[in-house]
C-alpha positions in Angstrom: 0.0 0.0 0.0 1.5 3.4 -1.0 0.8 6.6 0.9 1.1 9.9 -0.9 3.1 12.7 0.5 1.0 15.6 1.9 3.5 18.2 0.7 4.3 19.2 4.3 5.8 16.2 6.1 9.0 14.7 4.5 8.2 11.2 3.4 9.9 8.8 1.1 9.0 5.1 0.7 6.1 2.7 1.1 4.2 1.2 4.1 3.5 -2.5 3.9 0.7 -4.3 5.7 0.9 -8.1 6.0 -0.7 -11.0 8.0 2.0 -10.8 10.6 0.5 -7.5 11.8 -3.0 -9.0 12.4 -4.4 -9.6 15.9 -6.9 -12.4 16.5 -9.9 -11.2 18.6 -13.0 -13.0 19.6 -16.1 -11.1 18.2 -17.7 -11.2 21.6 -14.7 -9.5 23.2 -14.0 -6.9 20.5 -14.6 -3.8 22.7 -11.6 -1.7 21.6 -9.2 -3.0 24.3 -6.2 -4.1 22.3 -5.5 -7.2 24.5 -9.0 -8.1 25.5 -10.1 -11.2 23.6 -6.8 -11.6 21.8 -6.4 -15.2 22.9 -3.5 -16.0 20.6 -2.0 -12.5 20.5 1.8 -12.8 19.9 3.6 -11.6 23.0 7.3 -11.3 23.5 7.6 -14.5 25.5 10.4 -16.9 24.9 10.6 -20.7 25.0 10.4 -22.1 28.5 9.6 -18.7 30.0 6.4 -17.7 31.7 4.9 -14.4 30.6 3.3 -12.4 33.4 -0.4 -11.9 33.3 0.0 -8.2 33.7 1.8 -8.1 30.4 -0.9 -10.0 28.5 -3.9 -8.3 30.1 -5.4 -11.7 31.0 -6.6 -12.7 34.5 -5.1 -15.6 36.4 -8.4 -17.5 35.9 -8.3 -17.0 32.2 -4.7 -17.8 31.4 -4.0 -20.1 28.5 -0.8 -22.1 27.9 0.6 -21.6 24.4 3.0 -23.5 22.2 4.2 -22.3 18.9 5.5 -24.9 16.5 7.6 -24.1 13.5 7.8 -26.5 10.5 10.2 -25.9 7.6 12.0 -27.8 4.9 15.7 -28.7 5.0 15.8 -30.1 1.5 13.3 -29.9 -1.2 10.9 -27.0 -2.0 11.2 -24.1 0.4 8.5 -24.6 3.0 7.6 -22.9 6.3 4.6 -23.1 8.5 3.9 -21.8 12.0 1.3 -23.5 14.2 -0.2 -22.2 17.5 -1.6 -24.5 20.1 -3.4 -23.3 23.3 -4.3 -25.3 26.4 -6.6 -24.3 29.2 -9.4 -25.5 31.6 -12.0 -23.4 29.7 -11.3 -24.8 26.2 -11.8 -28.3 24.7 -10.2 -30.7 22.3 -13.1 -30.0 19.9 -14.1 -26.8 18.1 -13.9 -23.7 20.3 -15.4 -20.6 18.7 -13.0 -17.7 18.7 -10.0 -19.8 19.3 -9.5 -22.1 16.3 -8.5 -21.2 12.8 -8.6 -23.5 9.7 -5.8 -23.5 7.2 -6.9 -22.5 3.7 -3.5 -22.4 2.1 -2.3 -25.9 2.5 0.6 -26.9 0.1 2.2 -30.2 -1.0 4.7 -29.9 1.8 2.9 -28.9 5.0 2.2 -29.6 8.6 -1.2 -28.8 10.2 -3.1 -29.5 13.4 -5.8 -32.0 12.9 -9.4 -31.6 14.0 -12.3 -33.6 12.6 -10.6 -34.1 9.3 -9.8 -30.4 8.9 -6.4 -28.8 8.7 -5.9 -26.2 11.4 -3.3 -23.5 11.9 -4.5 -22.5 15.4 -6.3 -24.7 17.8 -7.2 -24.6 21.5 -7.4 -27.8 23.5 -8.3 -28.8 27.0 -5.7 -28.7 29.8 -2.4 -30.5 29.3 -2.4 -34.0 30.7 0.2 -36.8 30.5 -2.0 -38.9 28.2 -3.0 -36.1 25.9 -2.2 -36.7 22.2 -2.3 -33.9 19.6 -2.4 -35.4 16.1 -0.6 -33.6 13.2 -1.4 -33.8 9.5 1.8 -34.0 7.3 2.3 -34.0 3.6 5.5 -34.3 1.5 5.8 -33.7 -2.3 8.8 -36.1 -2.7 11.9 -37.4 -1.0 12.4 -34.3 1.2 13.7 -33.6 4.7 12.1 -31.3 7.3 12.5 -30.1 10.8 10.0 -29.2 13.6 10.7 -27.2 16.7 9.1 -25.2 19.4 9.8 -21.5 18.6 8.1 -20.0 21.6 6.0 -20.9 24.7 3.9 -18.9 27.0 2.8 -19.9 30.5 4.4 -23.3 30.1 6.4 -24.5 33.1 10.1 -25.2 32.4 9.6 -28.8 33.6 6.7 -29.6 31.3 7.5 -32.5 29.0 6.6 -31.9 25.3 7.6 -34.6 22.8 7.2 -35.2 19.1 6.3 -38.8 18.6 7.2 -40.2 15.2 5.1 -43.4 14.7 7.1 -44.4 11.6 10.5 -44.5 13.4 9.3 -44.9 16.9 11.2 -41.8 18.0 10.1 -39.7 21.0 11.9 -36.3 20.6 12.1 -33.8 23.4 11.0 -30.5 21.8 11.8 -28.6 25.0 15.6 -29.0 24.5 15.9 -26.1 22.1 16.7 -28.3 19.2 14.6 -29.2 16.1 13.5 -32.7 15.2 14.8 -33.5 11.7 13.3 -36.3 9.6 12.9 -37.4 6.0 9.9 -38.5 4.1 8.9 -40.0 0.8 6.0 -38.5 -1.2 2.6 -38.9 0.3 0.0 -37.8 2.9 0.9 -39.0 6.4 -1.9 -38.1 8.8 -0.9 -40.6 11.5 2.8 -40.4 11.5 3.5 -37.4 13.8 1.9 -36.5 17.1 2.6 -34.1 20.0 2.6 -35.9 23.3 3.4 -35.0 26.9 5.2 -38.0 28.3 8.3 -39.9 27.3 8.4 -43.3 25.7 8.9 -45.2 28.9 5.9 -43.6 30.6 3.7 -44.1 27.4 4.8 -47.7 27.2 3.8 -48.5 30.8 0.4 -46.8 30.2 -0.1 -48.7 26.9 0.9 -52.0 28.6 -1.5 -51.4 31.4 -4.3 -50.6 29.0 -3.5 -53.7 26.9 -3.6 -56.0 29.9 -6.8 -54.4 31.2 -8.5 -54.8 27.8 -6.8 -58.0 26.7 -5.9 -57.5 23.0 -4.7 -60.5 21.1 -3.8 -60.8 17.4 -4.3 -64.3 15.8 -1.7 -64.2 13.0 -3.0 -67.5 11.4 -6.6 -66.4 11.2 -5.7 -62.7 10.8 -8.2 -61.9 13.5 -7.9 -59.3 16.3 -9.6 -60.0 19.6 -10.3 -57.4 22.2 -11.9 -58.4 25.5 -12.8 -56.4 28.6 -12.7 -53.1 26.8 -13.0 -50.3 29.4 -15.5 -48.3 27.3 -17.4 -48.3 24.1 -15.4 -47.9 20.9 -16.4 -44.9 18.9 -13.9 -45.6 16.1 -11.5 -48.4 15.2 -8.8 -47.8 12.6 -6.0 -50.1 11.4 -3.0 -48.3 10.0 0.1 -49.5 8.1 3.4 -48.3 9.6 3.5 -45.6 6.9 0.2 -44.1 8.1 -2.1 -45.6 5.4 -5.6 -46.5 6.7 -6.2 -50.2 6.0 -9.6 -50.5 7.7 -12.0 -48.3 9.6 -15.1 -49.1 11.7 -17.3 -46.8 13.8 -19.5 -47.6 16.9 -18.0 -51.0 17.4 -19.9 -53.1 19.9 -18.1 -55.0 22.7 -19.5 -58.3 21.5 -17.9 -57.7 18.0 -14.6 -57.0 19.6 -14.8 -60.0 21.9 -15.7 -62.3 19.0 -12.9 -61.0 16.9 -12.5 -58.5 14.0 -11.5 -60.1 10.7 -8.7 -57.9 9.3 -8.2 -57.4 5.6 -5.5 -59.1 3.6 -2.2 -57.4 4.4 1.4 -57.7 3.2 4.0 -58.7 5.7 4.9 -55.8 7.9 4.0 -53.8 11.0 0.5 -52.4 11.6 -1.1 -50.3 14.3 -4.6 -50.9 15.6 -6.1 -47.7 17.1 -9.2 -47.7 19.3 -10.8 -44.4 20.2 -13.2 -44.9 23.1 -16.4 -42.8 23.6 -14.5 -41.2 26.5 -11.9 -39.9 23.9 -9.3 -42.2 25.3 -7.1 -43.8 22.7 -5.7 -47.3 22.9 -3.2 -48.8 20.5 -1.9 -52.3 19.7 1.0 -53.1 17.4 0.5 -56.0 15.1 3.2 -57.8 13.2 2.2 -59.7 10.0 4.7 -62.3 8.9 
């Protein structure tokens, strides 16, 4: 945007307005106060440092923990994406009006937050818990390499664990160590490869083992049948993934009797697969299957 000289004030050049200068404000809070309602307003906080509530204009009862993720290419087409995640007691893992923003500019090399099949750039969640899982949607246009890191946090305790879980490699990478996670990828869409989690591999494994024992999951390789008994809740959705993230089978509203009698799985090539059960309580249980 160019501004013409008024003939009085010396002026030379142009003034540029871009998306980086925008402030996100809930409609219900847009009362003229610059900070009021700006839930995801970018402050000058740094990674691992709390920002005082007096600086943000938020009350102690309305604080929100924020994590900014930066995704960019190392090799391949130049790519960069910034994602903003918020966590609090007054938001949910579902859609929260005034807090969430969908991505409308997705590219062939991209990373987004996942919600109900949509690609999100900003999303609020419920409070951080050890078993919380934040799914990420990832796409690659070819044999490229990328890196993901936390660029900034706000109201996050220094001792809070934040890991990037790579379901393809099995890596749990500590994003709070001021280093990016680097990885490579072939061409494709991988909506189940990367997740943000809040406990390390050892803690997650002990939780998974306890859940598996409680619910008794058994894979019959000969018959290619998966049995699940004593499930602690109703299964809202069951999905079988290949290790590369491809969905091999999906079922909704699976009855306990169906699980107990066994689910006949589709014909699969030799390899590793992951069975994912999402309960009606939103708890997620997984079982690794090895097909010989």
